BAKE-920638 format. One line per 4 residues: number of its first residue (from 1); their letters; for each residue x, y, z of N, C-alpha, C. Coordinates in steps of 0.1 Angstrom, whole numbers, plus 5000, padded with zeros to 4 digits. Each point is the difference from the previous one (the first is absolute). Example, Ala and Ser with C-alpha at 12.3 -4.5 7.8 and 13.67 -1.06 7.14 Angstrom:
BEGIN
1 = as = 5132 4943 5078 4991 5012 5000 5009 5012 5000  4996 5011 4993 5009 5011 5000 4992 5011 5008
REM end
This chain:
BEGIN
1 = mtpl = 5008 4988 5000 4992 5012 5000 5008 5013 5000  5011 5000 5008 5009 5012 5000 5005 5003 4986  5006 4991 4992 5005 5004 4987 4988 5004 4991  4988 4995 5001 4989 5004 4992 4997 5015 5004
5 = llvf = 4999 5003 5012 4997 5014 5005 5011 5010 4995  5013 4995 5000 5011 5009 4996 5000 5002 4985  5000 4989 4993 5002 5000 4985 4988 5005 4992  4988 4995 5004 4988 5003 4992 4992 5011 5005
9 = fgvs = 5001 5003 5013 4991 5011 5006 5008 5012 5005  5013 4999 5000 5008 5012 5003 4999 5004 5015  4996 4991 5009 5000 5003 5014 5014 5002 5005  5001 5008 5010 5014 5002 5006 5004 4988 5007
13 = ptta = 5013 4997 5001 5005 4988 5006 4995 4997 5014  5001 5011 5009 4996 4998 5014 4985 4997 5001  4992 5007 4992 4985 4997 5000 4997 4986 4995  5008 4996 4989 4998 4987 4995 5003 4989 5010
17 = vgtd = 5011 5002 5007 5004 4990 5010 4990 4999 5012  4996 5012 5005 4991 5000 5012 4986 4995 4996  4995 5004 4988 4987 4995 4996 5000 4985 4997  5011 4995 4994 5001 4986 4996 5001 4992 5013
21 = lwfa = 5006 5005 5011 5001 4992 5012 4986 4997 5006  4991 5011 4999 4986 4998 5005 4993 4991 4991  5002 5002 4987 4994 4991 4990 5003 4986 5002  5013 4997 5002 5005 4986 5002 4994 4995 5013
25 = aitk = 5000 5008 5011 4995 4995 5013 4985 4996 4999  4992 5008 4994 4985 4997 4999 4998 4988 4991  5006 5000 4988 4998 4989 4991 5005 4986 5006  5011 5001 5007 5006 4988 5006 4992 4995 5012
29 = ivag = 4993 5009 5007 4991 4995 5010 4989 4992 4994  4994 5004 4989 4990 4992 4993 5005 4986 4996  5012 5000 4993 5006 4988 4996 5004 4991 5012  5006 5007 5010 5004 4992 5012 4989 4993 5007
33 = kihh = 4988 5006 5000 4989 4994 5007 4996 4987 4992  5000 5001 4987 4997 4988 4992 5010 4989 5002  5013 5004 5000 5010 4989 5002 4999 4994 5014  4997 5009 5010 4999 4995 5014 4988 4990 5001
37 = sqgl = 4989 5003 4993 4989 4990 5001 5004 4987 4993  5010 5000 4992 5004 4987 4994 5012 4993 5007  5004 5006 5012 5010 4994 5008 5014 5000 4994  5003 5010 4993 5013 5000 4992 5011 5008 5006
41 = idwk = 4998 5007 5012 5009 5009 5005 5010 4993 5010  5013 5002 4999 5010 4995 5009 5003 5011 5010  4994 4999 5012 5002 5011 5010 5014 5000 5006  5007 4989 5001 5013 5000 5006 5010 5008 4991
45 = vlhy = 4999 4997 4987 5008 5008 4991 4997 5015 5000  4987 5003 5002 4996 5014 5000 5006 5007 5012  5000 4993 5012 5006 5007 5012 5014 5004 4998  5008 4991 4993 5014 5003 4997 5001 5012 4991
49 = lwag = 4992 5001 4990 5000 5011 4990 4996 5013 5007  4989 5000 5008 4996 5012 5007 5010 5005 5010  5008 4991 5006 5010 5004 5010 5011 5008 4993  5002 4998 4987 5009 5009 4993 4994 5011 4992
53 = slps = 4989 4998 4994 4994 5010 4991 4994 5012 5007  4993 4998 5011 4993 5011 5007 5010 5010 5007  5010 4995 5007 5010 5010 5005 5008 5007 4989  5003 4993 4989 5007 5006 4989 4991 5011 4993
57 = sllv = 4987 4998 4999 4991 5010 4995 5000 5012 5009  4999 4998 5013 5000 5011 5009 5013 5009 4999  5011 4993 4998 5013 5007 4999 5000 5009 4987  4995 4994 4989 5000 5008 4987 4990 5011 5001
61 = ltll = 4988 4998 5006 4991 5011 5002 5006 5011 5008  5007 4997 5011 5006 5010 5008 5011 5008 4992  5008 4993 4993 5010 5007 4992 4994 5009 4989  4988 4995 4994 4993 5009 4991 4995 5012 5006
65 = klgf = 4993 4998 5012 4995 5012 5007 5010 5010 5004  5012 4995 5004 5011 5009 5004 5008 5006 4989  4997 4995 4988 5007 5005 4988 5013 4994 4997  5003 4989 5007 5013 4993 4997 5000 4992 4987
69 = istn = 4988 4997 4995 4998 4993 4987 4993 5010 4991  5006 5003 4989 4995 5009 4990 4987 4995 4993  4990 5009 4999 4988 4996 4992 5000 5008 4987  5011 5005 4996 5001 5007 4987 4997 4990 4989
73 = asil = 4992 5005 4990 4996 4991 4989 5011 4994 4992  5011 5009 4998 5011 4995 4992 5008 4989 5007  4998 4998 5013 5006 4989 5007 4991 4989 5002  4987 5003 5004 4991 4990 5004 4995 4992 4987
77 = kpai = 4998 5006 4989 4995 4993 4988 5011 4989 4996  5012 5003 4998 5010 4990 4997 5001 4989 5011  4998 5004 5012 5001 4990 5011 4988 4990 4999  4988 5005 4997 4989 4992 4997 5002 4991 4988
81 = giai = 5006 5006 4990 5003 4992 4988 5009 4988 5002  5011 5003 5009 5009 4989 5003 4993 4989 5008  4991 5004 5009 4993 4991 5009 4991 4991 4991  4994 5006 4990 4991 4993 4990 5009 4990 4992
85 = lita = 5011 5005 4996 5009 4991 4991 5005 4988 5008  5003 5002 5013 5004 4989 5008 4989 4990 5002  4988 5005 5002 4988 4992 5001 4998 4992 4987  5001 5006 4988 4998 4993 4988 5010 4989 4997
89 = isll = 5012 5003 5003 5011 4990 4998 4998 4988 5010  4996 5004 5012 4997 4989 5010 4989 4991 4996  4990 5006 4994 4989 4992 4995 5004 4990 4989  5009 5005 4991 5005 4992 4989 5008 4988 5005
93 = lqkq = 5007 5003 5011 5010 4990 5006 4994 4992 5011  4987 5001 5003 4994 4994 5011 5002 4985 5000  4998 4994 4989 5001 4985 4998 5014 4995 5004  5010 5008 4995 5014 4996 5002 5003 5002 5015
97 = lhai = 4995 5011 5006 5003 5003 5014 4993 4989 5009  4988 4996 4996 4993 4990 5008 5008 4987 4999  5005 4997 4988 5008 4987 4999 5013 5001 5008  5007 5011 5001 5012 5001 5008 4996 4999 5015
101 = grfi = 4989 5006 5004 4996 4999 5014 4996 4986 5003  4994 4993 4991 4996 4986 5003 5012 4991 5001  5010 5002 4991 5012 4992 5000 5007 5002 5014  5002 5013 5004 5007 5002 5013 4992 4994 5011
105 = rlqh = 4987 5002 5000 4991 4995 5011 5002 4984 5001  5001 4993 4989 5001 4986 5000 5014 4995 5003  5010 5007 4995 5014 4996 5002 5005 5004 5014  4996 5012 5005 5005 5005 5012 4988 5004 5009
109 = saqf = 4992 4990 5003 4988 5002 5007 5001 5007 5014  5009 4996 5008 5001 5005 5014 5005 5015 4999  5010 5002 4992 5005 5014 4999 4990 5010 4994  4993 4995 4990 4990 5008 4993 4988 5004 5010
113 = khwq = 4996 4990 5007 4989 5002 5009 5004 5009 5012  5013 4999 5004 5005 5009 5010 5000 5015 4996  5003 5002 4987 5001 5014 4996 4987 5005 4994  4990 4992 4998 4987 5005 4994 4994 5011 5008
117 = pilt = 4999 4999 5014 4993 5011 5007 5008 5013 4999  5013 5000 5001 5009 5012 4999 4999 5006 4986  5001 4992 4990 4999 5005 4986 4986 5005 4997  4990 4994 5006 4986 5005 4998 4998 5014 5006
121 = ifag = 5006 5002 5012 4999 5013 5007 5008 5010 4991  5011 4996 4995 5008 5009 4992 4993 5004 4987  4993 4990 4994 4992 5003 4988 4989 5010 5004  4994 4998 5012 4990 5010 5004 5005 5014 5001
125 = ivlg = 5012 5001 5005 5007 5013 5001 5001 5007 4987  5005 4992 4990 5002 5005 4987 4986 5004 4993  4991 4991 5001 4986 5003 4995 4994 5012 5006  5001 5000 5014 4994 5012 5007 5005 5013 4995
129 = glvt = 5013 5001 4999 5006 5013 4996 4997 5003 4986  5000 4990 4991 4998 5002 4986 4985 5004 4997  4991 4993 5007 4986 5003 4998 4996 5014 5005  5006 5003 5012 4997 5014 5005 5005 5011 4992
133 = ltsi = 5012 4998 4994 5006 5010 4992 4994 5001 4986  4997 4989 4994 4996 4999 4985 4986 4994 4998  4995 4994 5010 4987 4992 4999 5002 4987 4992  5012 4997 4995 5003 4988 4992 5006 4989 5009
137 = gaga = 4996 4988 4998 5006 4989 5007 4990 4992 5009  4988 5006 5002 4990 4994 5008 4994 4987 4994  5002 4998 4987 4993 4989 4993 5010 4991 4994  5004 5003 4988 5009 4990 4992 5013 4997 5006
141 = lgvv = 5007 5011 5005 5013 4998 5006 4999 4991 5012  4990 5002 5009 4998 4992 5011 4998 4985 4997  4992 4998 4990 4998 4986 4995 5013 4993 4996  5008 5007 4993 5013 4995 4995 5009 4996 5012
145 = ilsy = 5001 5009 5009 5008 4998 5012 4995 4988 5008  4987 4999 5002 4995 4989 5008 5001 4987 4993  4999 5000 4987 5002 4988 4992 5014 4994 5001  5009 5009 5003 5014 4995 5002 5002 4996 5014
149 = lypl = 4995 5007 5010 5002 4997 5014 4992 4988 5005  4988 4998 4993 4991 4989 5005 4996 4991 4988  5010 4994 4993 4997 4992 4988 4991 4988 5002  5000 4994 5012 4992 4988 5003 4988 5004 5009
153 = rltp = 5001 5009 5009 4989 5003 5009 4989 5007 4993  5003 5009 4991 4989 5008 4994 4997 4995 4985  4988 4995 4999 4995 4997 4986 4997 5013 4993  4998 5000 4987 4997 5012 4992 4989 5008 5006
157 = srlv = 4989 4993 5003 4988 5007 5006 5003 5006 5014  5007 4993 5008 5003 5005 5014 5010 5011 4999  5009 4999 4990 5010 5011 4997 4993 5013 4997  4991 5000 4991 4993 5012 4996 4992 5006 5012
161 = atdi = 4992 4991 5007 4992 5004 5011 5008 5006 5011  5011 4994 5003 5008 5005 5011 5007 5013 4997  5004 5002 4988 5006 5012 4995 4990 5012 5000  4988 4997 4996 4989 5010 5000 4997 5005 5014
165 = vhai = 4998 4990 5009 4997 5004 5014 5011 5007 5007  5013 4997 4997 5011 5007 5005 4999 5015 4997  4996 5003 4987 4999 5013 4996 4989 5009 5006  4990 4993 5006 4989 5008 5005 5004 5010 5011
169 = pltl = 5006 4995 5012 5004 5010 5010 5011 5009 4995  5009 4994 4992 5011 5008 4995 4996 5012 4992  4991 4998 4990 4995 5011 4992 4991 5009 5008  4992 4995 5009 4992 5009 5009 5009 5009 5008
173 = fagi = 5010 4994 5006 5009 5007 5009 5007 5011 4992  5006 4996 4988 5007 5010 4992 4990 5010 4994  4988 4996 4997 4990 5009 4994 4996 5010 5010  4998 4996 5013 4997 5010 5010 5011 5011 5002
177 = ghlf = 5012 4995 4999 5011 5009 5001 5000 5010 4989  4998 4995 4987 5000 5009 4989 4988 5009 5000  4989 4996 5006 4988 5008 5002 5003 5012 5008  5007 4998 5011 5004 5011 5009 5010 5009 4994
181 = ighv = 5008 4995 4991 5010 5008 4993 4993 5008 4989  4989 4996 4996 4992 5007 4989 5002 4994 4986  5003 4987 4999 5003 4994 4987 4989 4992 4995  4987 5001 5004 4989 4992 4996 4990 5009 4993
185 = dagl = 4995 4995 4988 4989 5007 4993 4988 4992 5002  4991 5004 5009 4988 4992 5004 4991 4998 4988  4998 5011 4992 4991 4999 4988 5005 4990 4990  5013 5000 4997 5005 4990 4991 4999 4986 5005
189 = lgwl = 5003 4999 5013 4999 4987 5007 4985 4994 4998  4990 5009 5002 4987 4995 4999 4996 4995 4986  5005 5007 4990 4997 4995 4986 5007 4987 4997  5012 4998 5005 5008 4988 4998 4993 4988 5007
193 = lcgs = 4995 5002 5012 4993 4989 5007 4987 4996 4994  4993 5009 4993 4988 4997 4993 5002 4988 4990  5011 5000 4994 5003 4989 4990 5007 4989 5006  5009 5003 5010 5009 4989 5004 4994 4990 5010
197 = ipgv = 4991 5004 5008 4995 4991 5010 4992 4988 4993  4992 5003 4991 4994 4989 4992 5010 4991 4993  5010 5007 4994 5011 4993 4993 5008 4991 5009  5004 5005 5012 5008 4992 5008 4993 4988 5006
201 = aiga = 4987 5002 5002 4992 4988 5005 5000 4989 4989  4998 5004 4988 5000 4990 4989 5014 4994 4999  5011 5008 5001 5013 4996 4998 5004 4990 5011  4995 5002 5012 5004 4991 5011 4993 4986 4998
205 = klsg = 4988 5000 4994 4994 4988 4997 5007 4992 4989  5006 5007 4990 5005 4994 4989 5016 4998 5001  5006 5005 5011 5015 5000 5000 5006 4986 4999  4993 4990 5004 5006 4986 4999 4996 4993 4987
209 = klpq = 4992 5006 4992 4995 4994 4988 5005 5005 4987  5008 5011 5000 5004 5007 4988 5015 4995 4997  5004 5001 4987 5014 4996 4997 5010 5010 5005  5006 4997 5012 5008 5009 5007 5013 5004 4992
213 = riik = 5005 4991 4992 5013 5004 4993 4997 5011 4990  4989 4999 4993 4997 5010 4990 4997 5013 5006  4992 5000 5011 4997 5012 5007 5012 5007 5006  5009 4992 5006 5012 5006 5006 5009 5006 4989
217 = tais = 5001 4993 4989 5008 5006 4989 4995 5013 4995  4986 5000 4998 4994 5012 4995 5001 5012 5010  4998 4997 5013 5002 5010 5010 5014 5005 5000  5010 4991 5000 5014 5004 5000 5004 5009 4989
221 = lali = 4995 4997 4988 5003 5008 4988 4994 5014 5001  4988 5001 5005 4993 5012 5003 5008 5009 5010  5004 4993 5011 5008 5007 5010 5013 5005 4995  5007 4992 4992 5013 5004 4994 4998 5013 4991
225 = gaay = 4989 5000 4993 4997 5012 4992 4997 5012 5008  4993 4998 5011 4997 5012 5009 5013 5004 5007  5008 4991 5004 5012 5003 5007 5009 5009 4991  5002 4995 4987 5008 5007 4990 4995 5015 4999
229 = klii = 4987 5001 4999 4994 5014 4998 5003 5009 5012  4999 4994 5012 5002 5008 5012 5015 5004 5002  5009 4990 4997 5014 5002 5002 5005 5011 4990  4996 4999 4987 5006 5009 4991 4993 5014 5000
233 = s = 4989 5001 5007 4993 5013 5001 5006 5009 5011
REM end
């Protein structure tokens, strides 16, 4: 949503980020409720992620409020573009990363399981900071990281459900911070939600039935195009 707002609607980077965080939070609440009713959420993994992402989000919000992180469009737009590019490349490499994680998990089971909680908290720290600053990473990038860290524990459906629910308090928390800073366009958010809530409800029902490889490739190519546009502008 952030690249769409920036590239096609000309919204300022700070407003795009703040508005997208609320957009993501509300739509993910709808999707998360559906996934929860299907018993697909791994709460233990979520606790590790939140232990890293929520404090990281608070730190970034504090730095933004105090002016230690620049919100200048010439800096923020390329930063968002880079975050989108990382997400796109991660999506394209998800299968390979999952295979690497599975190999390590099977060959070095004890060591891998020992480091899983620590690495999950660290992943939460990275995602929390990235999401709060750019609104990017609460979806696709989280899925890729979890597919590597939990190659056996999380099936594709549980992977998506757990990642979505992780993003709910994170995007709400970051969104509230951006609201107080003045980075949210309530009118724009309302129009976005009119279309997205029905769409996300349908998407949550169909997520396990659609050709994931084709969808991921199409999304990745679209993200790479958006990232290129933002970085060169």
